N, C-alpha and C positions, 0 to 999 in steps of 0.2 A: 770959690768951691768950699762946700763943708764936706769933710770926711768923718764918717762915723763907721764904727765896727757893726756888723749885722750879722745873725745867723743865716747860714744858707744851708740848703740840702746838701749833704756830705756824702760822696760815694769814693770809696776808696781806689777803685779801679780808675775812675776819672782823674782823681787827684794824682796818683802815681804817674798817669800818662801825660798829664799837662805839666807837672813839674819835672819829669824825667827822674823822679826819685825811686828807691828800691826798698821793697819790703824785706824785713828779716825773713829768713828762710824758715819753713814750718818745723823742720826736722831740728831746729834749734830749741824748739820749747819741748823739751822731753815729757814734761808733766801733762802737756795737751796731747801729745801722741799717745801716752800711756792711757789717757781717759778716753780715746776712741776705739780701744781695742775690745774685743768681744768678753764676754764673761766667761765663756769656756776657755780652757787651757788644753794645749796639746798633752796626751797622755791620760786624759781623763777617760773613764770607762762608762759606758751605757748599754742598754739592751735595746736591740733595733730588729726590725721584722726581717725574716729570711726572704730574700728575693725569690729562690726557687722553690720554696714550699710554704703553702698557706697556712696561717695560724701557728706558725713557729716563729721562734726568736732566737738570737744568739749575741753574745757580748762582743762589742766593738770598741776600738780604741780611736780617739780623736787624733788624727795625724797633724791637721792645720785647721785654721779657721779663716774665713773671708766675710765679714760681716755677719749675717744670719746663716751663711752656708758653712756647712762642716764637711771636711774630708774624712772619712771613716774607712778604717780597715778591721775586718773580721779577725778576732783572736784566733790564733792556730796558724795565720798566714806568715808570722813572723816578720822577715824584712821584705817579703815578697810584695811589689806595689801593683801587681797586674790586676787584682781584684778590688782595689781602693774604689770608692764611690763617693759622690757628693750628695748631700741632702740638705733641705731647707728645714731648719729648726722650727719654723712656724707651720710647715704643712706635713712634714714626715712623723711617722709613729715611731717616736723615741721615748725611752723610759729610763729611769734609774736603776742601777744594779739591784736585783732583789725583787723587782716588780713582777717577774714571771712567777717567781716562788709565792708572792702574796695573793696573786690571781689565777693561780692554777693553770698556767699557760705552758706550754712545751717549749723548753729550752735545748736546741739541737743544733750541731754545726752544719755548715752549708754543705751540700753534696759533694762539691769539688775536694773538700780536704776531710771528709767523713772518716776515711780509712788511714789518717795520718796518724792518730793516737788511739791506743786501744781503750785507755781510761780517760775519758774527758772529764770526769768530775774531778779526778786529781790534778789534771791540768788546769781547770779553771781555779782551783784553790790555790795553786802556786801562782797562776797569773793574776789573781785578785788581790792576794796578800801584800800588803803595803802600797798598794794603788789608790787613786782618788776616783770615786764616782762623781758623775755629773751630778749636781744637786737636783733634786725633784722640783723645786720651785722654778728653776730655770727651763725645765723642760714641759711644765704644764701650769695653768694658772695665770694670773694677770702680769707675773714677770717673765713669762715665756719668750725666750730669744732676745731680751733686753741687754743692751750694752750694760757695762759695770756702772757707769755713771747714772744711768736711768734707774738702776736699782734703789738709789737713795731718793726717796719721796719725802714730801713735806710731813713733818710729825714724827719721822724717825728719830730714834734716841741713841746717842754715842756718848762716849767718855771722853772728856777732854782733860789732858794734863795741865797742872796748875802752872802758871807762867812763871813762878817764883820758887815752887817746890817739886821737884821731878818725881817725888814719891807720892804725890797727892792727885787724886783725879776726882772729877765731878760729871753728873750726867748734864747733857745739853740736847736741846731740841731741834731739828732741823726747819727752819722758817722759810727757807728759799733755797734752791738748787739752780744755778746758773752754769750749766755745762761742767759741774763738778766743783764749782766754787760755792761754798755753802755759807749761808747766813745762820748763825747759831745763836740760840738764847739759852743761858743756864736755867736748868730746873728749878722752879721756885722764885725766878726772877721774871717779872711781868713788865719791866720798864724797858724799851726798845734802846735806850740809851747805852745799855749795857751789851747790846747784840755785837756780836764779832764776825769776822769773816775769815774763812779759811778754806783752803783747796782741799779736797777729800784725800789726798796723798800726804798731808802735812803729818810728820811723826808725832804730833801732840794728840792726834785723834785715835781712839781705839774702839772696838766693839764693846757694848754693854755686857758687864761682867768681868771685864779685862783686869780691873784692880783687885777684885775679890780672888781671882784664879791666880794673881801673882803676888798675893799677900801685901798690897799696896793699900793705902789710906783712901777712903772715899768720903770726902767732906767738901764743903764749899769753898770757894775760892777766898784768900785771906782777905782781900779788900771788899768782899761782899758779905762777909759773915754777919755784920752787925745789922743788916737788912730785915733778918728774920730771926726767930728764937730757934733753938736747937730743935726742938720738937715739930716746928713748922718746916724746917729743912727736911727733917726724916719723912715726914709726911708726904712732902711734895715728891721726894725721891720714890717712895713706896707706890705712889700713884702712878708716877711715870713709868717705873719698872713693870708694873701690871699691865700698863697699856702697850708696853713696847713687847711684851711677851705674846700678846695676841698676833701681831704681825712683825716678827723679829727682822732685823736688818741682815740680810745674807752675807755671810763671811767673805763672799768672793769680792765684795767692796775693798776688803784689804789685802787682796792678793799681790798687788803691786806696790805695797808699802815697803820702802827701803830698810834693811836691816842696819841697826846702828853699829858703826864702827868702834873699837875701843880707843881712848885717847891716851897721850903721853903727857898731859898737862900736870904741873904741881902747883900747889898754892904758893902764891908770891911771884910767879912769873908775869914777865910784862909782854904785851903784843900790841898790835893796832887793830882797830875795828871801825867799821862804819857806825856812826853814832845811832844807838838803838832808838833813842827818842826823837831826833832830828836827822833823818837820813840824807844830809845835804853835805856833810863833812866826815873826814876820818880823825879819830882821836886816839890817844894813848889808853889802854885800859889794863886791869891787873886780874889776875886769877885769884880770887879771895877765898874760894871753897871749892873742894873736890868732893862730891857726893859718891861716886863709884867709878868703875872703870868707863862708863858711858857720859856721864853727866859731870859737869862743873860750872862753877858760878863765876860770871866776869862782872866786875865793878868799874864803871867809868872813873877815870882819875880826876880828882877834884881836890886840891890842896887847901881850900879855904876852910877855916874853923867851922863856920855855921853850915856847911855843905850837907845836903841830903843826898846819900848815895843813891845812884841809879843802878840797879843790879839786873842781870839777864841770865837765864840758864842756858847753857849751850852744849853741844855734843861735838865730836870731831868734825863732823861734816856741816856745821852750821854755816849759813852764809855770811860772808861779811867779816869773818876773823882773818887776820893777815899778820906775817911775820913782822918783827922789828926791823926798821930800815926799808920797808916795802915801798912807802911813799917817796923816800928819797931816790930810790932806783927807778921808779916810775914817773918821776918829775911830778908828784902831786903834792898839793900843800897838806901839811898835817896840823890839825888845830892844837894849839898849845893848850896844856891842863889848866884849868881855873886855878888861880893862886900861885903859879909858878912864877918866880920873879923874872928870870931872864927872858929878854925880849926875843932872842934867837934860840929856838929849840934844837937841842943836839941831843940824841939819844945817849951817847956815852957819858955826858955830863949828868943827865937825868938818871941813869942808872945808878952812878956814883952817888948822886945826892940822895936818892931813895934806898940805896943798899939792895936793890932787886937784881934778879938775872932775867935776860931776854929769853922768852921760849925758842928753842931750837927750831930749826927749819924742818926737822923730821915730823914736827907736829902738824905741818901744813902740807899734807900730800898733794893737793892739786891747785896750787897757788897761782898757776899760770893759764888755766884751761879758759878758752874763749868760746867754745861751741859754734863757731862760724859767725858771731856777730861783728860787724863792722861799722865804722864811723858812717853817719848819715843815712843809716837804714831806718826804717820806720816800723812802729809796732804800736801795740795797745798796752796800757799800763796802769795800774792801781795808783790812785792819789794817796799818798802815805799820811796825809793830813786828813783825809776822807775816805776811808776805805770801800764805802759803798759806791765810790766814783770811778769809772774807767776813762782814760784820757786817750786821745792821740799823742803819741810821743815819738820823739827823734832822737837817736843816739847821738850825743856829741862828743863823747870820747869812749875808747875802749882801752882799759889798762889791766892787763892779766885777766882775771876773771871778774872784774867789776865793769859795769856800764854806768855812763852819766846819762841820765834822760831828761829832755826838756819836755815837759807836759803842756800841750796846747790847749787853749780854749778856757783856761781858768779865769774866774772873776778877778781873783787877787793873785798877782804875779808871785812865784816864788822860784828859789834857786834850782838848779838841775840836781835831781835827786839820784842817789847812788844806788844801785840794785846788783846783786849778784847774777851771775848768768845762769845758776840754777834756780833763781828766784821763782817761786809760784805765783808771783804778783805781775807777771809780764805775760802777753799773750800775743799771738800772731794777728797780722792784719786781717780784718773779717771775722774775728772771733765773737765779738759782741752783736754783729749782725746775725751771724749764724745760730747764736743762743738768744735771739730777740731782747737784746739787754741795751739800754741807751749808752751811747758813746759820746763823750764831751769832745767835740772836735774844734777845728780852728774857725776864729771868727773872720770874716772876710771885710777888709776895708773897702768902703764904696763912697765914692766922692759924688756929692749931689750938687748940680747947678742953684743958686740962690733963689732962681725964679720958681722952682718947683714948690718952695716953702709958700710962695704968694697964692698959689692955686690951693694950697691945704686950708689955710687961714680963713678965707671967706666962706669956704664951704661949711665949716663948722659953726659959721654964725648964721647961716640961712635958716629961714623959718620953716617950719615942717611942711608947708604947702609949697616951698619952693625947692625942687630938686636942682642940684648943682649943675652947671653946664660944662663942668671940666670933663675933659674926655676920660679920665680915670676916677673910679669911685674909691676914694681913699678912707671911707669910713670904716672904723673898727667895729667889731660886734657888739660894743657898748653904745655905737652911734646909729644903730638900725632904725631907731625910733624917728631919726631926723629925716629919713627919706620915706617914710609911711609905708615900709615892705615893698616898694614898686621895685627896687634893686635886689630883693631877695627872693628866694625860691624855696620850696618845701623839700622834703626827701626826694632823692632820685634813686630809684631802685634798679639794681642789676639782677635781671632774671636769669639765672644761671643755666636754666633748662631750655631757653630759646636758642634757635638755630644761630651758630657763631660765625658763619661764613667763610670765606677761603682765607682771610688774613689773619684771624684770631684763633689762639689755641684754645680749644674747649677746656684742656685741663687746668689752664692758667686762669681762665674766666671763672672756673669753679672755686678757685682759691681766693677770689675777691670778696670783700665785704657785700652783704646783701643790699646795702642802702649807704648813701653818702648824703650828708647834709642833715638838717637845714641850714641855710646860710646865704651869704651873698652870691648872686647867680654866677658872676665870673669865677669867684673861688671855688665854688662847688663843680662847676663845669671843667675848670682845668684840673682839678683833683681827678675827676671821673676819666677825663681824656688821657690824663698821663697813666692812668691804670690801665686803659685799653692798649695804649701804646706798648707797655710793658708786657702785656699779655699777648703780643703779636708774634707769629712766627719770625717776620722781618720788621723790626720796629720803624726802620727808615721808610719802608714802603707805606705803612699806616700813617705816618707823620705827613708823608706827600700827599696821600689821599684826603687826609683832613683839611689840608690846605685849600682845597677846592670847595669846602662846605661855606657858602657865602650867599648872602641876600642883601642887595642894596637897600633893601627897606628895613633891615634889622639896626637896631640901635645896639651897637658893637664897641668893645674895647679891644685893643690887642694885647695877646698874652704870648710869651714865649714858652713853647713846648720842646722838650729834649727827647731824643732817642739815641739809642747805643746799640751798637752791631758790631761784632768781630773786632771788638777793641777800639772802635772810632765813634766819636760822639758827633752827633748832629743836632742843630738847634734850628728852629723855624718859628716865625711869627704867625699866629693865627688869630683870626678875629672871632671873639666869642660874645654872645649876646649878653647884654647887662640886665634886662628887665625880665621879670618872671613871666609876663604874659607871652614871651617869645621862647621860653625854654622848651616847651613841648615840641614845637615846630623844629627848633634846632637839633634837638635828640633825635627826632624821626629823620632829619636830612643826614645827620651823621651815620646813623644805621643804614640808610640807603646808600650811601657812599662806600661804606664797607662791606655791602652786599650781606648784610645779616638781618635777622628779624627786626621788624621795626620797634619791637618791644623789648629788644635785648637790654636796653636800658633807657630810663625815662621816668616820668612821674606816675606811669601806671605798673602795678605790680601783678604779676602773673603768679597765680597760685599753683593749680595743676594743669590746666590746660591753656594754651596761648590762644588768644582769639584769632590769631593769624593761621592756627593749625599747622604752625611750623615744624612741628615733629614728624609730620608725614609728607613733608614737601621735599622736592629735590633741589638741588643748588641753583638750578636755572630759574627757580621762583623769584629770587631777588635781583636777577641780573639784568632785568628789562632796560634799565636806564644806562646800561653799559655802552649800549648802541650809539648814545648821543655824543656829538662832538664837543668836548669840554677843552677850553684852553687851560693852559698851565699857569699858575701864578709863580712868582719869583720865589727863591728859596731862601731869602735872607742872606746869612752869612755864607751859605754854600752855593749860591747861583753864581754862574758864570755869564756875564752880560756882554752883549755886543758880538759874540763870536759864534755864528750859526753853524759852523762847519765842525766845531768840537763835539757836539752830540753826535754826528755822523760818524765820526771817527771812533768814537768811544763805541757805539752800536756795532760797528764792523768788527773792531777788537774783540769785543764781548762774544760776538758770534764764534769768532775763532777759538776763543777760550772755552766756550761751551761745547763745541765739536770736540776739542782736545780732552776735555774732561769725560765726555761721553766714550771716547775711545778707551781712556785709562780705566773706567769702571766696567769696561766690557772684555777685560783681557781674558777671562777664564770663560765667559760665557754664561754667567749667572745673571737672571734678570727677574724683575718682579713687577707686580702691577702696583701702580702709585697714583695716589690722588693728587691733585695740584696743591695740596698741603704738604705731602710728603716731599714732592719735588723740589720744594724750596731748599733742601738741603744740598742740592747738586747745584745751585746758582753760584755764580762766581761772586766776586767782591761786592758787597753791599754799596759801596761808594759809587760804583758804575751804576749800579742800579738805581741809586737815589738821584744821580745826576742825568739819568737817561730820559729823554722827552720824545713822546709820541711820534707819529708820521713815519712813512716808509723811508727805507734808505735807498739812496740812488747809487749805483756803483760805477765806478770810473775806470777800473782796471779788470782785466780777465779774472784774476784771482778773487776780486771782490764780487764780480758777477756771478763766478761759480758758488761763492758762498751764500749770495743772495738767492740764487736758483735753488739750493739745497734746502733754504728755509723760505720758500716763496709763501708758505702757509702760516708763517708765524703771525700771530695776533698782533694788533697795533701796539699794545703795550705790555704783552704778556711773552712768555716763552714758549716754545713748542713742547707740547706734552711729550715725554719720554718715549711713550709707546709709539706715537706718529713718528718721531725722529727716527725710531729703530726700523719701523717698517720702510721708510722712505730709503733708508741706507741699505736695507737688503734688496729692494727693487731696483733702485736707481744709484747703485754705487759709482763715485767718481773713480777715476785712475788711482787715485792716492789711497781712498778708503777701501777699495775693494783689494788692493795688494796687501794692505796692512791688516785688516780686520780678521781676514779669514783664517791665516795661520794661527792667530791668538784664540779663536774659539775652538780648540781642538780636542776638549773633552768634557764628558759629563760625570766622570767619577771625581772622588775627593782626593786622589792622588795627583791630579793635575798634570799628567804626562802628556807630552805632546807629539805622541807617534802615529797618531791616526791619519788617514789619508785625507786629502782636501775635500774629496766628495763627501765622506761621511761628515766632515766638518760643516760642510755647506748645508747638507739636509738638516743637521741638529740645529744649526743657527737659524734656519728658517722657523724650525719647530718652536725654539726657543722665543723667537720674536711674535711668534702667533700666540703662544700661551703667555708670553710675558712673566714668567715666573722661573725660581730657581728648581732644578731638577737634580737630585742626588743618586748617585749609583750605590752608595753604601748607607747604612742606617746611622745617622749622627749619635745614638746611643753607643756604638762600637768604636767611635772614633777614638784613637789615642791623642796625646797631647801633641805629637809632631803632626797628626792629621789636622787637628784644629789650627795649629800654627800655619800650615800649608794653605788652608782655607783663608785665614784673615790675611796672610801675604798676598793672596790672589785678588784681595778687593782694594778699595780706596782707603782702607784702615791699616795698610801694612806696616805703617810706623809703630802700631801698637803690639804687633805680633810678639815682640820681646817680652811684653808683660804676661802674655798667655804662656809663654815658655817658663819665665820665672815663677809663675804661680801654679804650674802644673794644672792647668785647667783642661780637662779633656771633654769628651762629646757631651757626657752626662752634665757636667757643670756648666757647660756652654749654654744648654737648654735650660738651665735654671737662673741665668743672669737676667736681670731687669735693670732699667734705668737707675733707680736709687741704689742698687748693689753695684753696678759699674762705677758711678761717681764716688762712692765712698771707699770701695776696695781698690780701685785703679788710679784714684786721685786724678780723674779726668774732669775738664770742664765741662760745662753743658753741651756746646757745640759737638766736640769730639765724641762725647758719651752718646749723644743723640745719632751721630753718624755710625758709631759701632753698633749701637742697638738695632738700627735698621738692618744691618747685615745679620745680626742675630735673629731678628725677627724673619728674615728670608728663611733661614735655616728651619725655625720653627714650623712656619707655614708648609715648607717642603716635607718636614717630618710627618705632620698631621696628615697631609694628604697622600703621602707614599707609604709611611711605615706604621702609623697609629693603630691600624686595624689589624 
């Protein structure tokens, strides 16, 4: 066996699940948490349209923010929350304070508080004095509603503090913004070798004009001065300043910058510090200069005569500075200073030898803070030797406020690097993926039998007219000429506008690239099939359907496809055509199997109108082949062979679970019309669905017979539509169902009291099942927070009710919620978020049908 390391597709969720590892909690990364906050701050003032009076406006205060949603309160209500209201900054009519005066608009208080003050002008003067107004560029224009991080665009100009002189700044241009991590180049320097990476919250970054306002020097960095003449530096700065004034960087970018604390260090004091040049060890250092009450200079101790001193400017909260004896107390090795004669380093002897004093512990206020990090947690970290590279990292040690990180996937091994818990060079799991930035991940060791090499070698020696007989085409992109293009195909197009069928999510299809390829047939098809699987409502179901696409006349090779659903991974082997002349038919068969338009993907590009006219066709158009009896292939790793009774037991169990879930979602009597796609969210675990195989179930017990009778109309491989199931339960209730379901459907009001008679309940239940939609007694716009909580508690999202209570979400806010807002503001995964949004959509549909007019 030859073992080699190869790169594999890396997925954090899969890796953590397979290894049982733990990700560092997101809340431990304070700088990332801050970067996700809104640009608006509580307390800001703005002018907003009056709800009760047309063409009039009034000043309001921002109470809290949730993504692009703002909770506002009209000035004059004081601490009274009853009139608070939510609005979407992207759609509401919001203006900065002073807008009405500039545009001759009427500014008058709401009718409810009109009589509260006799002189509203005097009231506004007092209210607005010393307050902050919402910036105009965040309320209108291209920056409207953007988060703080998104305000920093490529080309913006900032000022950067010199690494060696705290009173010296120079302008730098943003070359790249990755989730707040900025690639900066000094103005006047065109060589990318001098680019630097910093997080936008770094205390070295300031807005343009900061140095001049604070009487600080503005000159190029000391180590770069010789690259240009003085006049060239000045000219470059003037050009950058003129350019920046045309579209200045909003000051809100710096609203979360920490204020520096005063320090207590004096020149000559000694301490310990993570090496600034090689952050793999801790070494003794000395305070060699104190600039002011905020900054001081530290120099790495080196007693050799020819040593070049290593300086670094620090402040009281600089990461990596530690008191004397810290390493000894925490069982960590301390690097002996260069030139120190004694083999065993002892601080007492060293201080006596150098005649220096140790910095007192009072200088280090947070020396033991760990922020929730633990050994063997995983995260993403910057490679200190290559700042542009982010790597998969594992915490190997946690000592006080220091973390030892082992970076994975590096081409050249290096020791564990040491970072502070407050470092802005570490990020939570998934950060790179969320910001579309490459992540250096683990290399997987794969052992290959020797015989596979024998297959490869002759193939490369074949003449162009002799295609290899090997079952796998192992030619690289450079070898395509050896096979005369027979095993290659042209571009395959994904026609987003074509009918996507019941399995594929139209929204996810729209996010796919328009074309894949050209390239080797198997590679291109595997890539496009993987995209389709990941675009499915239930990827495991699509994976199962794809296994049935096969033709004995095809020249195929086996490829492993993966699906992931509800935290579980599925793998299955599928036969994919190898030759270009069979690609078109293969694509058509796949589309047919997935019940979508035959032109959804393939070599045909659809511009405006599909030849199949699939835009106007119903779903039955592509289901004609569903009537065929098709056998089920094996499932590879997931198949259970030889036991034919297991699928039947799973089927029966799944029916019971399905009925139970139906009861649970019908507690209050809210129903809605669903498509087959929507009903996917009510399915039980995908593992059972994935392992379920065709044919009707034979019952052997009274309980099973009752279950089978209740669902006698269940399709062969599908589940009963929700509407049909509800109608059956209303007209043919079993003893258990009729006893339990009636008392639960006792009200249509939002108060959810259960005091109505059984007769009324039965009547309303039939009405609900006939219309199959939510009916509300009161207008959702008038719902209080407690009303919203009651409604959510009554649904199958009851576990999320606490979030609505904590975030004060009332009826108005509920109607503004969308899937992206729910995911971002409530920190929910996609599955629960979709489930919650389904309930919110029911309320919206009921609102529009009952109260919108």
